[in-house]
C-alpha positions, 0 to 999 in steps of 0.5 A, a space after each residue: 358823551 360830552 356835548 358842546 354848545 355853541 356860544 356867540 361872540 356877544 355872549 362871550 363878551 358878556 361873560 365877565 359882567 355875569 361873573 362880576 354880578 354873581 360874585 357881588 350876589 355871593 358876597 352879599 349872602 356870605 359873612 364878611 371874612 375875618 380881618 387880621 388888622 384894621 386902622 383908626 379912622 376917628 377918636 372922639 372923647 374916650 372912644 376909638 373908631 376903626 375900620 377894616 377889622 371884624 372882631 366881636 364885642 368884648 374882644 381885646 385889641 392893641 392899637 399901635 402907631 407906625 413909630 411904635 412909640 404909642 401902644 394902647 390896649 382897647 376893648 371892642 364895645 360896639 359896632 355900626 356896619 363896618 366900623 368898630 367902636 373901641 374904648 382904651 384902657 389908658 389915655 388916647 394921647 399919641 394916636 393919629 389917623 391910620 394907626 393899626 388895630 390888631 386883635 389880641 383876645 376874643 373875650 375878657 378873662 380874669 386871672 385867678 390863684 389862691 395866693 390872692 388872699 392878703 394882696 391888693 390888685 387892680 382890675 387887670 390882676 396886676 399887683 398894686 402892693 409892694 409884695 411879689 408878683 402873683 403866679 396865676 394858674 387859671 383864667 375864667 371869663 369875666 362874665 362868670 357862669 350863671 347858676 340855675 335858680 332852682 339849684 340855689 337852696 334858701 338862706 337858712 343860716 345866720 351870719 354874725 357881724 359883731 355889730 349890734 344894730 345889724 345883728 339884732 334889728 337887721 339880722 343877715 343870713 349867709 348868702 344874703 345881698 344887702 345895700 349900704 345906702 347913704 350920701 357922702 361922708 356918713 361912715 360907709 367906709 368905716 362900717 365896711 371895715 367893721 364888717 371886714 374885721 368882725 364878720 365870720 367869713 372864710 374869705 373877704 373880697 373887697 372891691 374899691 371901684 371909682 373911689 379917690 386914690 387917697 382913700 384906697 391906701 387909707 382904707 387898706 392901712 388905717 381903716 382895714 388894718 393888718 388884721 382885716 387884710 389877713 383874710 382879704 383880697 382887695 381889688 382897686 380901680 380909683 376914679 382916675 382909671 378909665 371907665 372900662 378898667 373900673 367895669 373890669 375891676 367890678 367884674 373881677 371882684 365878683 369873679 374872685 368871690 365866685 372862685 372861692 365860693 366854688 371851693 366851698 368857702 363862705 365869702 364876704 364881699 364888700 363892694 364900694 360902690 355900685 353907683 360908681 359902676 353905674 357911672 362907668 357904664 354910663 360913660 361907655 353907653 353914651 360913647 357908643 350912642 345909647 340914648 340917655 334916660 333918667 339922670 342920663 343913665 342909658 338902658 345898659 346900666 339898668 341891665 348891668 346892675 342886676 346881672 352883677 348882683 345875681 352872681 352872688 348868693 348861696 352856691 349850688 346845693 349850698 356849696 359855699 356862699 357869697 354874702 355881699 354888701 353893696 354901697 350905694 351913693 345917694 347923691 345929695 341924700 336923694 333916696 329916690 335916685 334911680 340907682 338907689 331904686 334899682 338897688 332896693 328892688 334887686 337886693 335882699 334888704 338895705 341899711 340906710 345911713 342917716 346924716 342926721 345921726 352922723 351929725 350927732 356922732 351916732 355911729 354907725 349912723 344906721 337909720 332903722 326907719 328906712 332899713 330892712 333885712 328881708 330874710 331875718 324873719 325866716 332865720 330868727 327865733 320867734 322871741 328874737 323877731 318880737 324883740 327886734 320889732 319892738 325896738 324898731 317900733 319904739 325908735 320910729 315912734 319917738 322919731 315921729 313925735 320928736 318935735 312935739 317932745 322937744 318943745 314940751 307939747 306932749 303931755 305924759 301918760 296920754 300915750 303909754 307906748 310913746 311914754 315907753 319910747 321916751 323912757 327907753 330912748 337913752 338906753 336904746 341910743 347907747 345900745 345902737 352906738 358902737 365903737 369902730 374897733 368894738 366887737 360884740 357877740 350876737 348872743 350878747 347883743 340879744 341879751 342886752 336888748 332883752 334887758 333894755 326892753 324887759 
């Protein structure tokens, strides 16, 4: 039986106010609804601030003005309360207050296809060379899929590079991650091209991030050449590209390498350079208000670089591998730079290039005193390990006493080991020097070194 309750006129008049208060409480307890579009409220530097849009970080948006003449693609990089921070892929010229912001995609993806080999693309997968367009047939998230560390087997196979100094003193294992650390103009690009042409790999994936546009074309046609391009994929985002495009190109480089690794192939990834990626992330981090730390780098830089590096290595249960060389720019030849430090801590070794050797026309200008391969002792024979250690010992001993030797202050026969270092110096220098287009089999390199030190 339905019972009716009498209500006074005062209670009836108060009913709308109670309903309004209940709606306010309900709105506070629930998540804000998804908005179909927003509008630009502010443009500061390289970032755009928008209101009225609820999109997650990493989603893609399109910014368009009422005239329809200005259309810009942008990505959500942060938010504060109801405001979204976006970074455009191109220039913000032409934007004005009130431009519409429309969501396009919930996450950043990379397009993949087997026809990528032999091609040059940008960070969005668009063709940069004169060839036909690429028919992509699959898409994957740019962040990749992390591999359980317990599913990665140890590095147990030697990777031949055809470079004597590396194959003997800094022997590389298949699936190893190395750094090429140097200042500008000491031969990093030439050494990368030698690795691309000579290394025994099924596919070579090359990322040219943040370099000069002239160097991209020069590296592909002159340094790398037709032979190097036959098994290579080049992803280029020069220095005039937006920081977001450079970062996407870096992640796309790793995604393509993972794509071929998952097919069971042995991939060589050459990445130039890790420092330019740090610069791009610094621009993005500072744009959303991250606090600067050492040399102005925000905390996100020091979390991004290990995430990229950990995407490479041996595949699940040995199915394919990614052996990679990351170039690291030691600005002003400063080897204590924070990016150099984090690279040394995260990688499986480093090849230090010396400006002093480059000035003496000693190429590749590999400085044995600062270089190391952390897996060489587990993949070489005992006699090879002893030969490599002997070479490094004699080379370092001579460098330590070079000033005394040059001014004639050292008296012979007072140190037998130093006498041997002096005697073998010329032969060792000739052994470590190698022409740009010279390829030496690893077996031949060990034989030559054994003859010098016998």
